Each structure stands twice: as C-alpha cells, then as structure tokens.
C-alpha positions in Angstrom: 48.2 -81.5 10.7 49.2 -78.0 11.0 50.4 -78.4 7.6 46.9 -79.7 6.0 44.9 -76.6 8.0 47.5 -74.4 6.5 47.0 -75.5 3.0 43.0 -75.1 3.6 43.3 -71.8 4.7 45.2 -70.6 1.5 44.3 -72.7 -1.5 40.3 -72.1 -1.6 41.3 -68.1 -1.5 43.4 -68.6 -4.1 41.0 -70.8 -6.5 38.1 -68.4 -6.2 39.4 -64.8 -6.1 39.6 -65.1 -9.8 36.3 -65.5 -9.9 35.4 -63.7 -7.0 36.8 -60.9 -8.4 34.1 -61.0 -11.2 31.5 -61.5 -9.2 32.4 -58.3 -7.1 32.3 -56.3 -10.3 28.8 -57.7 -11.5 26.5 -57.6 -8.6 26.0 -55.8 -5.8 28.9 -55.6 -3.9 27.1 -55.6 -0.2 25.5 -58.4 -0.7 28.3 -60.4 -1.5 29.7 -59.5 1.9 27.2 -60.6 3.4 26.5 -63.9 1.5 30.1 -64.8 2.1 29.9 -63.9 6.0 26.4 -65.7 6.2 28.1 -68.7 4.0 31.1 -68.7 6.6 28.5 -68.9 9.6 26.4 -71.0 7.9 29.3 -73.9 8.2 29.8 -73.2 11.8 26.6 -73.2 12.9 26.8 -76.9 10.8 29.8 -77.7 12.6 28.5 -76.8 16.1 25.6 -78.9 15.7 27.7 -81.9 15.1 29.9 -81.5 17.6 26.8 -81.1 19.9 25.5 -84.3 18.8 28.6 -86.4 19.4 30.4 -85.9 15.8 33.6 -85.1 16.6 36.2 -85.4 13.5 39.2 -83.3 12.7 38.2 -83.4 9.3 35.1 -81.6 10.2 37.4 -78.6 11.2 39.3 -78.6 7.8 36.0 -78.6 5.5 35.0 -75.5 7.8 38.5 -74.3 7.0 38.1 -74.7 3.4 34.9 -72.9 3.6 36.2 -70.1 5.7 39.0 -69.5 3.3 36.7 -69.2 0.4 34.4 -66.7 2.5 37.6 -64.8 2.9 38.7 -64.9 -0.5 35.3 -63.0 -1.7 34.6 -61.0 1.4 38.0 -59.3 1.7 38.5 -57.4 -1.9 34.6 -57.0 -1.7 35.2 -55.1 1.2 37.9 -53.0 -0.4 35.9 -52.7 -3.5 32.8 -51.4 -1.2 34.5 -48.6 0.7 35.0 -46.4 -2.2 31.8 -46.4 -3.0 30.6 -44.9 0.5 34.0 -43.3 1.3 34.9 -39.6 -0.5 37.9 -40.2 -1.7 40.1 -37.5 0.4 39.0 -39.6 3.2 40.3 -43.5 2.1 43.3 -43.0 3.9 41.5 -42.2 6.9 38.6 -45.1 6.6 41.4 -47.3 5.3 43.6 -46.9 8.2 41.1 -47.0 10.7 40.2 -50.5 9.2 43.3 -52.0 9.6 43.7 -50.3 13.3 40.4 -52.2 14.0 41.5 -55.4 12.5 44.7 -54.9 14.1 42.7 -54.7 17.5 40.7 -57.8 16.8 43.8 -59.7 16.3 45.2 -58.4 19.5 42.3 -59.1 21.8 40.5 -62.1 20.3 43.4 -64.5 21.8 42.4 -63.6 25.1 38.9 -63.5 24.5 38.7 -66.9 23.2 40.8 -68.5 26.1 38.6 -66.3 28.6 35.4 -68.1 27.3 36.9 -71.7 26.4 38.0 -71.7 30.0 34.3 -71.3 31.2 32.6 -72.7 28.7 32.6 -75.4 25.6 33.9 -75.6 21.8 30.4 -76.0 20.9 29.1 -72.6 22.8 32.1 -70.7 21.5 31.2 -71.9 17.6 27.6 -70.4 18.6 29.1 -67.3 19.5 31.3 -66.9 15.9 27.4 -67.6 14.2 25.7 -65.1 16.4 28.5 -62.1 16.2 27.9 -62.9 12.5 24.2 -62.5 12.6 25.0 -59.0 14.4 27.3 -57.9 11.2 25.0 -58.8 8.5 22.3 -57.1 10.0 24.3 -53.9 10.5 25.6 -54.3 7.0 21.8 -54.0 6.2 21.1 -50.7 7.5 23.9 -49.4 5.0 22.8 -47.2 2.1 25.7 -48.2 -0.8 25.2 -47.0 -4.3 24.8 -49.3 -7.1 27.8 -49.4 -9.4 27.3 -50.4 -13.3 28.4 -53.5 -14.6 25.8 -53.0 -17.6 28.6 -53.8 -20.6 29.6 -57.1 -18.8 26.1 -59.0 -18.0 25.7 -60.7 -21.2 29.7 -61.9 -21.3 30.7 -64.9 -19.7 33.0 -65.1 -16.6 36.0 -66.2 -18.4 35.8 -63.3 -20.7 35.6 -61.1 -17.9 38.5 -62.5 -15.7 40.8 -62.1 -19.3 39.4 -58.7 -19.2 41.0 -58.4 -15.9 44.1 -59.3 -16.9 44.1 -57.1 -20.5 43.8 -54.7 -17.6 46.5 -55.5 -15.6 48.6 -55.6 -18.8 48.1 -52.5 -20.1 48.0 -50.8 -16.9 51.9 -50.4 -15.8 51.2 -48.5 -12.9 49.0 -51.2 -11.2 51.4 -54.0 -12.8 54.3 -52.8 -11.2 53.0 -52.0 -8.3 51.7 -55.6 -8.2 55.4 -57.2 -8.8 56.8 -55.1 -6.1 54.2 -56.1 -3.3 54.8 -59.9 -4.8 58.7 -59.3 -4.1 58.2 -57.9 -0.7 55.9 -60.3 0.6 58.1 -63.3 -0.4 61.4 -61.4 0.9 58.9 -60.7 4.7 58.0 -64.4 5.0 60.5 -65.2 7.4 59.2 -62.8 9.6 55.4 -63.9 9.1 56.2 -67.4 10.0 59.6 -67.7 11.4 59.6 -65.7 14.6 57.6 -68.1 16.7 60.3 -70.2 16.0 63.4 -67.6 16.7 61.6 -67.0 20.1 61.2 -70.7 21.2 65.0 -71.2 20.1 66.5 -68.0 21.0 64.1 -67.0 24.0 62.9 -70.2 25.3 59.6 -71.9 24.3 57.5 -70.9 27.0 53.6 -70.2 25.7 53.4 -66.7 27.4 56.6 -65.7 25.5 55.1 -66.7 21.8 51.5 -65.2 22.9 53.5 -61.8 23.8 55.1 -61.8 21.0 52.2 -62.3 18.8 50.2 -59.5 21.0 52.6 -57.1 20.5 53.0 -57.3 17.5 49.4 -56.9 17.2 49.2 -54.0 19.4 51.5 -52.1 17.4 49.9 -52.9 14.3 46.6 -51.1 16.2 48.6 -48.0 17.1 49.8 -47.8 13.3 46.5 -48.0 12.1 45.5 -44.9 14.2 49.1 -43.0 12.9 48.3 -43.5 9.3 44.2 -42.6 9.7 45.5 -39.2 11.7 48.9 -38.4 9.8 47.2 -39.2 6.4 50.7 -40.2 4.8 52.8 -38.1 2.4 51.2 -36.6 -0.7 52.6 -39.1 -3.0 51.4 -42.5 -1.5 54.3 -44.6 -2.6 56.4 -42.8 -0.9 54.5 -43.5 2.6 54.4 -47.5 1.8 58.5 -47.2 0.7 59.3 -45.7 3.8 57.1 -48.0 6.0 59.0 -51.0 3.8 62.2 -49.3 4.8 61.6 -49.1 8.4 60.3 -52.7 8.6 63.4 -53.3 7.1 65.4 -52.1 9.3 63.3 -52.8 12.9 63.5 -56.4 11.6 67.1 -56.1 11.5 67.5 -55.2 15.2 64.5 -58.0 16.1 67.3 -60.3 14.8 70.4 -58.8 17.2 67.8 -58.1 20.1 70.0 -59.1 22.7 67.1 -60.5 25.4 63.7 -60.7 24.9 62.1 -57.3 26.4 64.1 -55.3 23.5 62.6 -58.1 21.1 59.6 -57.3 22.2 60.1 -53.5 21.4 61.2 -54.0 18.1 58.4 -56.4 17.6 56.0 -53.9 18.5 57.6 -51.1 16.7 57.6 -53.1 13.2 54.0 -53.5 14.3 53.4 -49.9 13.5 54.7 -49.8 10.1 52.3 -52.7 8.4 49.3 -50.5 8.2 51.6 -47.5 6.9 52.8 -50.1 4.4 49.2 -51.5 3.5 46.9 -48.6 3.8 48.8 -46.9 1.0 48.7 -49.2 -1.2 45.1 -50.2 -1.0 44.3 -46.3 -1.5 46.4 -46.1 -4.7 44.4 -48.7 -6.3 41.0 -47.6 -4.9 42.4 -44.4 -6.2 43.5 -45.2 -9.4 41.9 -48.2 -10.6 38.4 -48.0 -12.5 35.5 -48.7 -9.8 34.3 -51.4 -13.2 37.7 -53.1 -12.3 38.1 -52.8 -8.7 36.7 -56.4 -7.3 39.0 -58.5 -10.1 42.2 -56.1 -9.1 41.9 -56.7 -5.1 41.0 -60.2 -6.1 45.0 -60.4 -8.0 46.2 -58.7 -5.0 44.4 -61.3 -2.8 45.6 -64.2 -5.3 49.7 -62.5 -5.1 49.3 -62.3 -1.3 48.0 -66.1 -1.2 50.4 -67.2 -3.1 53.8 -64.9 -2.4 53.9 -66.1 1.4 54.0 -69.6 1.0 56.2 -69.7 -2.0 58.9 -67.7 0.3 58.4 -70.3 3.0 59.4 -73.0 0.3 62.7 -70.9 -0.1 63.1 -70.2 3.5 61.4 -72.5 5.8 63.9 -75.7 5.2 66.6 -73.0 5.5 65.9 -72.4 8.7 66.8 -75.7 9.7 70.0 -74.9 8.6 70.8 -71.5 9.2 69.9 -69.0 12.6 66.5 -67.8 11.9 68.3 -64.6 13.1 70.5 -64.9 9.9 67.8 -65.5 7.5 65.7 -62.1 9.2 68.8 -60.2 8.7 69.4 -61.0 5.2 65.7 -60.7 3.8 65.1 -57.7 5.6 68.0 -56.3 4.1 66.9 -57.3 0.5 63.4 -55.9 1.8 64.9 -52.4 2.5 67.2 -52.4 -0.9 64.1 -52.7 -2.9 62.0 -49.8 -0.9 65.4 -47.5 -1.5 65.2 -48.7 -5.3 61.4 -48.1 -5.3 61.6 -45.0 -3.4 64.5 -43.5 -5.9 62.9 -44.7 -9.1 61.2 -42.1 -10.4 59.9 -43.7 -13.5 59.1 -46.8 -11.6 55.3 -45.8 -10.4 54.4 -43.9 -12.9 
C-alpha cells in the first residue's frame, strides 16, 4: 500500500510537469496557482463527503493522492516562477529563504497538529479543515497584485512546440544544463538519507514511534532555522559557492550521522543537516530566477521538478535493495562522501558553472 501511495505521489508530478511548464509560461501564473490549489481542495472535499456517506475505500485515497500530486506539479513551479514577478531582484534570496523556512516550519508543526486534531475529531473533519485552509489561501491570493508577463510569441503555437522550445533553451544554455545535471547527481546520491534514515533509526536505536517522530521533527526544525539563516545572511555573492558549501557540509554531517554513537547525537546531526538544506536549495532557485528568461521560468522550474521527482526514486532503486545487504550507516557514509566529492569538484571547477 505504501509503495502504491508513493507511486501515486510521484508519477502525476512527472507526467504533468512538462505541460504545466508551458501553461505557467503562457497563462496567468497567479490564476494557475489558485486553480491548482482549488483542484486539490475540490478532490479533498469530494473525498470527505464520500467518507461521510459511509463509502470508505482505500482506492479513493489513491485517487486523491494522484490529484494532489498533479496539483503540486503545477503549483510548485508556478510559485517559483511567480516570485520574480513580485519581488525585487536584490530581495530574491531573502524571500526564497523565508519561503523555505515557512515550508519547513509547517512540516515541523503539521504532524503534531494532525495528531491533536485526529485525537478529538474524525478524519472527515480533518479533510474539511484542509478544504477550508485552501479557501483561505486562495482568498489571500486574490488580493495580491501580480504584473502580467507576455507570452504573445507562442500563443498561436502548439503545446508540444513550446515543450520542444524549452528543451532547445536548456540545450543552448550551458550554465542551466550543467546546474540541472549537478542537481540530478546530488539528488540521486542523497536518496539514502532522504528515505533510509527511519530504517536506520529503527534498526540502530529502536523502533519506538517517538524516536521516528523526533527524527523527522528535528530535521524539519533545522530546515526552518536554515531558511532564516539564508534569508538573513543572503549567501556569498557567487550563488554556486553557497550551494556547494552547503552540499559539502551536508555530506560531512551525514557521515557524522552514520557514526553517531547514541540517539541524542544522531538528533543533533539531523538538526544541523536540516539547516544546510535551505542553504543548498534557495541559491539554486534564485540562480534560475535570475538567469532564466522570464518567459521560460515555468518550463525550467518544471524540468527541475521532474528531475527531483525522478532522481530520488532512481536513487532508491540503487540504494534500497542494498539496505538489506549493507548497513544503512555504511550506505549513508559512502553516498555522502560522493556528495562531498561532487560539491568540491563543482566548487573548484571555475569553468563548470559559467
């Protein structure tokens, strides 16, 4: 069931992202964000109503996961493409850092909030709360003034033509192409730390629920702090130096995670690892916002989304079976040493990102 739900959470994002990029570049990005959020809220509302009538079936959950995944495939690149339209160029790092911090804070608080809600009410009420918060979000979005972006040159072309133009743009832009390759390699290599740390906790420190919860929450708390750090600091003038430094520290701390002798030390390393994530991601987002033509923002951010959605599962195809043969700690240390090697190579290769 978990495998099927994971597939439902990834595949629609991959399938829709190419077309979503074209829609985001052609149409009003503000409306695209509201439409995606409304689509997800509508599916959740239907699910709540079906549950209330007594129709409980796990297939319904899979269908809603498919719709939510498709909505994310539209909403995430649309938000990243919208931010440069309403934020001055010199404030992009601060805003993206704060956005990352807010997202991480929500990830930190939501499990506890969900548990508290479910302890006093039903799953149907929880679904309806999700619908209400979506309505609030869409209402707030309506009040935001967003300058229009022009896409007149492609309005009479087919969607497939625009997709092709996105790949042509990527092929001709050496910097963006190398940045995307770097991101894919790193995502594949960090997949053990993204997916196998709960297995490591249960095997090495015990399978108590509070330990697995603490592992997730310390990472999210660190990521929330990291977002504030990168927003306040702003990073180095060279964005890639910030990303590669964060990548190196991530790898180094992951090695520490693999040799942690007790659970408290593990949690400390996990918290510090969380801090590095916004410092890695925010500069990449800002680089794309700065260096990509505004008319191509949607397609390039969609390609990034596709890369992330494909790279992590691909990494698990490689590392997942190995986790039943080799200790998770050994997998973490070996993969993160490779992450550090990639980061150091990128940092010292002046011709790589030009």
